C-alpha positions as CSV (number, residue, x, y, z in Angstrom):
1,M,-23.9,-3.7,28.3
2,V,-21.2,-3.7,25.8
3,D,-17.8,-3.3,27.3
4,F,-16.1,-0.2,25.8
5,R,-12.6,-1.0,27.3
6,R,-12.6,-4.2,25.5
7,R,-13.7,-2.8,22.2
8,H,-11.1,0.0,22.4
9,A,-8.5,-2.6,23.2
10,Q,-9.4,-4.6,20.1
11,R,-9.2,-1.4,18.0
12,S,-5.9,-0.5,19.5
13,G,-4.6,-3.9,18.9
14,K,-5.5,-3.7,15.2
15,A,-4.1,-0.4,14.8
16,S,-0.7,-1.4,16.4
17,A,-0.5,-4.6,14.4
18,G,-0.1,-3.0,11.1
19,R,2.3,-0.3,10.2
20,E,1.1,3.2,9.4
21,P,0.0,3.5,5.9
22,E,2.6,5.0,3.5
23,S,1.7,8.5,2.3
24,E,0.9,9.2,-1.1
25,G,3.6,11.7,-1.6
26,R,6.2,9.1,-0.7
27,G,4.8,6.7,-3.1
28,C,4.8,9.4,-5.9
29,A,8.5,10.2,-5.1
30,R,9.4,6.6,-5.4
31,E,7.6,6.2,-8.7
32,G,9.8,9.3,-10.0
33,E,12.8,7.6,-8.7
34,A,12.1,4.5,-10.5
35,R,11.4,6.4,-13.7
36,A,14.7,8.1,-13.4
37,I,16.5,4.7,-12.9
38,N,14.6,3.6,-16.0
39,Q,15.8,6.3,-18.0
40,T,19.5,5.6,-16.9
41,G,19.1,1.9,-17.9
42,R,17.6,2.8,-21.5
43,A,20.7,5.1,-22.1
44,G,22.6,2.0,-22.7
45,L,20.8,1.5,-26.1
46,F,22.3,4.7,-27.6
47,P,25.9,5.8,-28.2
48,T,27.6,8.2,-25.9
49,L,29.1,11.4,-27.4
50,D,31.7,13.6,-25.8
51,A,33.5,16.8,-26.8
52,G,36.5,18.4,-25.3
53,F,38.9,21.4,-25.7
54,G,42.2,22.3,-24.1
55,P,45.9,22.2,-24.2
56,T,48.4,19.2,-23.1
57,R,52.1,19.7,-22.4
58,E,54.1,16.6,-23.4
59,K,57.6,15.5,-24.1
60,L,58.2,12.4,-26.3
61,S,61.2,10.0,-25.7
62,P,63.8,9.8,-28.4
63,A,63.2,6.0,-28.8
64,S,59.5,6.6,-29.7
65,Q,60.7,8.9,-32.4
66,L,63.4,6.6,-33.7
67,L,66.1,8.9,-32.6
68,P,69.5,8.3,-31.1
69,P,69.4,7.8,-27.2
70,N,71.1,11.1,-26.6
71,A,69.0,13.0,-29.0
72,N,67.1,16.1,-27.6
73,V,63.5,16.0,-28.1
74,P,61.9,19.3,-27.1
75,S,58.8,19.4,-25.1
76,Q,55.7,20.9,-27.0
77,T,52.2,22.1,-26.2
78,L,49.5,20.6,-28.2
79,W,46.0,22.2,-28.6
80,R,43.0,19.7,-29.1
81,A,39.5,20.2,-30.0
82,Q,38.0,16.7,-30.3
83,A,34.8,14.7,-30.1
84,S,34.6,11.1,-29.2
85,A,31.8,8.5,-29.4
86,S,31.4,5.1,-27.9
87,Y,28.8,2.2,-28.5
88,E,28.5,-1.2,-27.0
89,V,27.1,-3.7,-29.4
90,D,24.4,-5.8,-27.6
91,L,25.7,-9.1,-28.8
92,F,24.5,-11.4,-26.1
93,G,21.6,-9.4,-24.6
94,R,23.4,-7.5,-21.7
95,V,22.0,-4.1,-22.7
96,S,18.6,-5.3,-23.5
97,N,18.2,-7.4,-20.5
98,S,19.3,-4.3,-18.3
99,V,16.6,-2.2,-19.9
100,Q,13.9,-4.9,-19.5
101,A,15.0,-5.1,-15.8
102,A,14.7,-1.3,-15.5
103,N,11.3,-1.3,-17.2
104,A,10.0,-3.9,-14.8
105,D,11.4,-2.0,-11.8
106,T,9.5,1.1,-13.0
107,Q,6.1,-0.8,-13.5
108,Q,6.7,-2.4,-9.9
109,S,7.0,1.1,-8.6
110,E,3.8,2.2,-10.3
111,A,2.1,-0.8,-9.0
112,L,3.1,-0.1,-5.5
113,F,2.1,3.5,-5.9
114,R,-1.5,2.3,-6.9
115,S,-1.3,0.0,-3.8
116,V,-0.4,2.9,-1.6
117,Q,-3.6,4.8,-3.1
118,L,-5.8,2.0,-2.7
119,A,-4.8,1.4,0.9
120,L,-5.3,5.1,1.6
121,Q,-8.7,5.1,0.1
122,A,-9.6,2.0,2.2
123,D,-8.3,3.6,5.4
124,V,-10.3,6.8,4.6
125,A,-13.4,4.8,4.0
126,Q,-13.1,2.7,7.1
127,N,-12.3,5.7,9.3
128,Y,-15.4,7.4,8.0
129,F,-17.7,4.5,8.7
130,N,-16.1,4.1,12.0
131,L,-16.8,7.8,12.8
132,R,-20.5,7.4,11.6
133,E,-20.7,4.2,13.7
134,L,-19.5,6.1,16.9
135,N,-22.1,8.9,16.1
136,A,-24.9,6.5,16.1
137,E,-23.5,4.7,19.1
138,A,-23.2,8.1,21.0
139,G,-26.9,8.6,20.6
140,V,-27.7,5.1,21.8
141,V,-25.3,5.6,24.8
142,H,-27.0,8.9,25.8
143,A,-30.4,7.4,25.6
144,H,-29.1,4.4,27.8
145,G,-27.6,6.8,30.2
146,V,-31.1,8.5,30.6
147,V,-32.8,5.2,31.1
148,A,-30.2,4.0,33.6
149,R,-30.6,7.1,35.8
150,R,-34.3,6.8,35.7
151,S,-34.0,3.1,36.7
152,A,-31.8,3.9,39.6
153,Q,-33.9,6.7,40.8
154,A,-37.0,4.6,40.5
155,R,-35.2,1.9,42.6
156,A,-34.1,4.5,45.2
157,A,-37.7,5.8,45.6
158,T,-39.2,2.3,46.4
159,V,-37.1,1.7,49.5
160,H,-36.4,3.4,52.7
161,G,-33.8,3.4,55.6
162,R,-30.5,1.8,54.9
163,R,-31.7,0.3,52.0
164,Y,-32.4,3.8,50.7
165,Q,-28.8,4.9,51.2
166,R,-27.8,1.7,49.4
167,A,-30.0,2.6,46.6
168,R,-28.7,6.1,46.4
169,C,-25.3,4.9,46.1
170,R,-26.4,2.4,43.4
171,A,-28.0,5.4,41.6
172,R,-24.7,7.3,41.7
173,Q,-22.9,4.3,40.4
174,V,-25.2,3.8,37.6
175,G,-25.0,7.5,36.6
176,T,-21.2,7.7,36.8
177,R,-20.9,4.6,34.6
178,A,-23.3,6.0,32.1
179,R,-21.3,9.2,32.0
180,S,-18.0,7.1,31.7
181,D,-19.3,5.3,28.6
182,A,-20.5,8.5,27.1
183,M,-17.0,10.0,27.5
184,T,-15.3,6.7,26.1
185,V,-17.5,7.1,23.0
186,Q,-16.5,10.8,22.7
187,R,-12.8,9.9,23.0
188,L,-13.0,7.2,20.4
189,R,-14.9,9.5,18.1
190,A,-12.2,12.3,18.6
191,A,-9.5,9.8,17.9
192,S,-11.3,8.5,14.7
193,E,-12.0,12.1,13.5
194,H,-8.3,13.0,14.1
195,S,-7.1,9.8,12.0
196,L,-9.5,10.7,9.2
197,A,-8.0,14.4,9.2
198,V,-4.6,13.0,8.8
199,L,-5.5,10.5,6.1
200,L,-7.0,13.6,4.3
201,G,-3.9,15.5,4.6
202,K,-5.3,18.1,7.1
203,T,-4.3,18.9,10.7
204,P,-6.7,17.6,13.3
205,A,-7.3,21.2,14.7
206,E,-8.9,22.4,11.4
207,F,-11.0,19.4,10.5
208,R,-14.4,18.7,12.0
209,M,-17.0,16.4,10.9
210,A,-20.7,17.0,11.7
211,A,-22.2,14.2,13.6
212,N,-24.2,11.8,11.2
213,P,-25.4,8.4,12.4
214,L,-24.4,5.4,10.4
215,K,-26.9,3.9,7.9
216,P,-26.8,0.3,6.8
217,V,-24.4,-0.5,4.0
218,T,-26.0,-3.0,1.8
219,I,-24.0,-4.0,-1.3
220,R,-24.9,-7.2,-3.0
221,I,-21.9,-9.3,-4.3
222,P,-22.6,-11.1,-7.5
223,P,-22.1,-14.9,-7.2
224,G,-19.2,-16.4,-9.2
225,L,-16.6,-13.7,-9.1
226,P,-13.7,-14.6,-11.4
227,S,-10.3,-15.2,-9.8
228,S,-9.0,-12.8,-12.7
229,L,-10.1,-10.0,-10.4
230,L,-7.1,-10.6,-8.2
231,E,-4.8,-9.8,-11.0
232,R,-5.9,-6.2,-10.8
233,R,-4.6,-6.0,-7.2
234,P,-1.6,-3.6,-7.3
235,D,0.5,-5.6,-4.7
236,I,0.3,-8.8,-6.8
237,A,1.2,-6.8,-9.9
238,A,4.2,-5.4,-8.2
239,A,5.3,-8.9,-7.0
240,E,4.9,-10.1,-10.7
241,R,7.1,-7.3,-12.0
242,S,9.7,-7.9,-9.3
243,M,9.8,-11.4,-10.7
244,A,10.2,-10.2,-14.2
245,A,13.0,-7.7,-13.2
246,A,14.9,-10.6,-11.4
247,N,14.4,-12.8,-14.4
248,A,15.9,-10.1,-16.7
249,R,18.9,-9.9,-14.4
250,I,19.7,-13.5,-14.9
251,G,20.2,-12.7,-18.6
252,V,22.6,-9.7,-17.6
253,A,24.6,-12.1,-15.5
254,K,24.7,-14.8,-18.2
255,A,25.9,-12.2,-20.7
256,A,29.0,-11.5,-18.7
257,F,30.4,-14.8,-19.6
258,F,30.7,-13.9,-23.3
259,L,32.3,-11.6,-25.6
260,S,31.7,-7.8,-25.4
261,L,32.2,-5.5,-28.5
262,T,32.6,-1.8,-28.0
263,L,33.1,0.6,-31.0
264,T,34.8,3.8,-30.3
265,G,36.2,6.7,-32.2
266,S,37.4,10.2,-32.0
267,G,38.0,13.0,-34.3
268,G,38.9,16.8,-34.3
269,F,41.7,19.2,-34.5
270,E,45.3,19.0,-33.1
271,S,47.9,21.7,-33.5
272,A,51.0,23.0,-31.6
273,T,49.6,26.6,-31.7
274,L,46.1,27.8,-31.0
275,G,46.0,29.9,-34.1
276,D,46.4,26.9,-36.3
277,L,44.2,24.7,-34.4
278,F,41.0,24.8,-36.8
279,N,43.1,24.6,-39.9
280,W,42.2,21.6,-42.3
281,S,45.7,20.4,-41.9
282,S,45.3,19.9,-38.2
283,C,42.5,17.4,-38.6
284,T,43.1,14.2,-36.6
285,F,41.0,11.1,-35.9
286,L,41.4,7.8,-34.1
287,L,39.3,4.5,-34.5
288,G,39.2,2.1,-31.9
289,P,39.9,2.4,-28.1
290,F,42.8,4.6,-27.0
291,A,43.6,2.0,-24.4
292,G,42.4,-1.5,-24.4
293,T,40.8,-3.6,-27.0
294,V,37.6,-3.6,-29.0
295,L,36.7,-7.2,-28.3
296,N,37.0,-8.3,-24.8
297,L,36.6,-12.0,-23.5
298,P,36.8,-12.7,-19.7
299,I,39.1,-15.6,-19.0
300,F,39.4,-15.6,-15.2
301,D,37.9,-13.5,-12.4
302,G,38.1,-15.8,-9.4
303,E,34.5,-17.2,-10.2
304,R,33.0,-13.7,-9.6
305,R,30.6,-13.9,-12.7
306,K,29.5,-17.6,-11.5
307,G,28.5,-16.0,-8.0
308,N,26.8,-13.1,-9.6
309,L,24.8,-15.5,-11.8
310,A,24.0,-17.8,-8.9
311,N,23.0,-14.8,-6.9
312,A,20.7,-13.5,-9.7
313,R,19.0,-17.0,-9.9
314,A,18.4,-17.2,-6.2
315,V,16.9,-13.7,-6.3
316,Y,14.6,-14.8,-8.9
317,E,13.6,-17.9,-7.0
318,E,12.8,-15.9,-4.0
319,D,10.6,-13.5,-6.0
320,V,8.8,-16.4,-7.6
321,A,8.1,-17.7,-4.1
322,D,7.0,-14.3,-2.8
323,Y,4.7,-14.0,-5.8
324,R,3.0,-17.3,-5.1
325,Q,2.7,-16.4,-1.5
326,Q,1.2,-13.1,-2.4
327,V,-1.5,-14.9,-4.5
328,L,-2.3,-17.4,-1.8
329,V,-2.6,-14.6,0.8
330,A,-4.9,-12.6,-1.6
331,F,-7.2,-15.7,-2.1
332,R,-7.4,-16.0,1.7
333,E,-8.1,-12.3,2.3
334,V,-11.0,-12.5,-0.2
335,E,-12.5,-15.6,1.2
336,D,-12.1,-14.2,4.8
337,N,-14.0,-10.9,3.8
338,L,-16.7,-12.9,1.8
339,S,-17.3,-15.2,4.9
340,D,-17.3,-12.1,7.2
341,L,-19.9,-10.4,5.0
342,R,-22.1,-13.4,4.8
343,I,-22.0,-14.2,8.5
344,L,-22.4,-10.5,9.3
345,E,-25.4,-10.3,7.1
346,D,-27.0,-13.1,8.9
347,Q,-26.0,-11.9,12.2
348,T,-27.3,-8.5,11.5
349,T,-30.8,-10.0,10.4
350,T,-30.8,-11.9,13.8
351,Q,-30.0,-8.9,15.6
352,D,-32.8,-6.9,13.9
353,D,-35.1,-9.6,15.0
354,A,-33.8,-9.1,18.6
355,V,-34.4,-5.3,18.4
356,K,-37.8,-5.9,17.4
357,S,-38.6,-8.5,20.0
358,S,-37.1,-6.2,22.7
359,V,-39.2,-3.3,21.4
360,R,-42.3,-5.4,21.4
361,A,-41.5,-6.6,25.0
362,A,-41.0,-2.9,26.1
363,Q,-44.4,-1.9,24.7
364,L,-46.1,-4.8,26.5
365,S,-44.2,-3.8,29.8
366,R,-45.4,-0.2,29.3
367,T,-49.0,-1.6,28.8
368,Q,-48.9,-3.8,31.8
369,Y,-47.5,-0.8,33.9
370,T,-50.6,1.3,32.8
371,E,-52.8,-1.6,33.9
372,G,-51.1,-2.0,37.3
373,A,-49.7,-5.5,36.5
374,V,-46.1,-4.6,36.8
375,N,-44.1,-1.8,38.6
376,Y,-42.1,0.8,36.7
377,L,-38.7,-0.9,37.2
378,D,-39.8,-3.5,34.9
379,V,-40.6,-1.0,32.3
380,I,-37.2,0.6,32.8
381,D,-35.5,-2.8,32.5
382,A,-37.3,-3.5,29.1
383,E,-36.3,-0.2,27.7
384,R,-32.8,-0.7,28.7
385,T,-32.8,-4.1,26.9
386,V,-34.1,-2.3,23.8
387,L,-31.2,0.2,24.1
388,Q,-28.6,-2.7,24.4
389,A,-30.1,-4.5,21.4
390,Q,-29.9,-1.3,19.4
391,R,-26.4,-0.6,20.4
392,A,-25.2,-4.2,19.4
393,S,-27.2,-3.6,16.2
394,V,-25.2,-0.3,15.3
395,Q,-21.9,-2.1,16.0
396,L,-22.7,-4.8,13.7
397,Q,-23.6,-2.3,11.0
398,G,-20.3,-0.7,11.5
399,A,-18.5,-4.1,11.0
400,Q,-20.4,-4.8,8.0
401,A,-19.3,-1.5,6.5
402,V,-15.9,-2.1,7.4
403,S,-15.8,-5.6,5.9
404,T,-17.3,-4.2,2.7
405,V,-14.4,-1.8,2.4
406,N,-12.0,-4.6,3.1
407,L,-13.5,-6.9,0.3
408,I,-13.3,-3.9,-2.2
409,R,-9.7,-3.4,-1.1
410,T,-8.7,-7.1,-1.4
411,L,-10.2,-7.3,-5.0
412,G,-8.2,-4.4,-6.1
413,G,-10.9,-1.7,-6.1
414,G,-14.2,-3.5,-6.4
415,W,-15.9,-5.8,-9.0
416,G,-18.1,-3.4,-11.0
417,D,-16.2,-4.2,-14.1
418,A,-16.1,-7.9,-13.7
419,K,-18.5,-10.5,-15.4
420,P,-19.5,-13.4,-13.1
421,N,-18.5,-16.9,-14.1
422,P,-21.4,-18.6,-15.6
423,V,-23.1,-21.1,-13.4
424,P,-23.3,-24.3,-15.1
425,E,-26.9,-25.6,-15.9
426,P,-27.8,-29.0,-14.3
427,N,-27.7,-32.0,-16.5
428,L,-31.2,-33.4,-16.5
429,A,-30.0,-36.6,-18.1
430,Q,-28.0,-37.6,-15.0
431,K,-30.8,-37.0,-12.7
């Protein structure tokens, strides 16, 4: 008999080993956040325009007006209505590299969002097949419980005295264990159904799925799948975009060592009275920054720019290592699932042969019982062997379905649009 407690522990261990899948809504929100940041970065390509209106109260010093020190300069109120513009000329690529980094960050967020969608779809498919497997297993367990109780009752009917009491206890034990196995299947099925409801965005109380036994999932994988399929994996695309963003930020850090050119200007109206503010004689303009200079060249900053550049390069090297590791992990996952499917296919074929052999043995036992060659306990044992073989076959079918889903996920969503690599023809001249 298959140990349900061991299977449940394995399933619980797999569930606890990985974190809960990120919700699609959270991934969509992160994508919107990345788009907003990208929009902020692209704003550096355009000039900034500002407009203002209001009075200012000021008193100028006599020296600024070339007057004697004891001259009385009255304070005055000036009304201003002005517009100002500012634009940074991208001499050494600081702005363009910032925009490239923002674009790469946005593409990374989009790839991560697709990764969340793919993981969610895979989780839904796996829970669905798991539920179907438990439905099929529930039928097998129910039949196994009936056979177990019949076997125990038959054993009790063939003995007397103290052996009869012991057989009765044995019968109750077998019946209790059969009911416990059935309850374990029901509990696992309920948990799987609740998980599927949450993945579909519904509450477990409002979601019910009719019992439908699992049917074998047979998908033929074409030989020679190209490794370019892995480029479609959203997690690999996200790692590559993160590497591109880090590379662009190196350019931003390098640009900080060179000149920066900022063009500024303002123009409008300025008057001592509000009534004369918009007269043509009140026009005023200013070209160049009100404070500071147009050209700026950093000279000394305590090696802050050098540290920023070293940090940008270190982040890039880290992202490159992460990308390479991600690709290696992707190759390993594909190979693991391919080997799992290949071995499970052979194991399923072997188990089907075992089911056929046990069915044939059960038929022979029933024939021998009819002819009086064996007792009924031998028939019950043969039928119980059939049910155990069928139960193992159902579990293998469920594992095969889950491995198929895992392979589709590791290939970024399947292989239907991929052309297999051509198999080279044998060179007859070398033979």
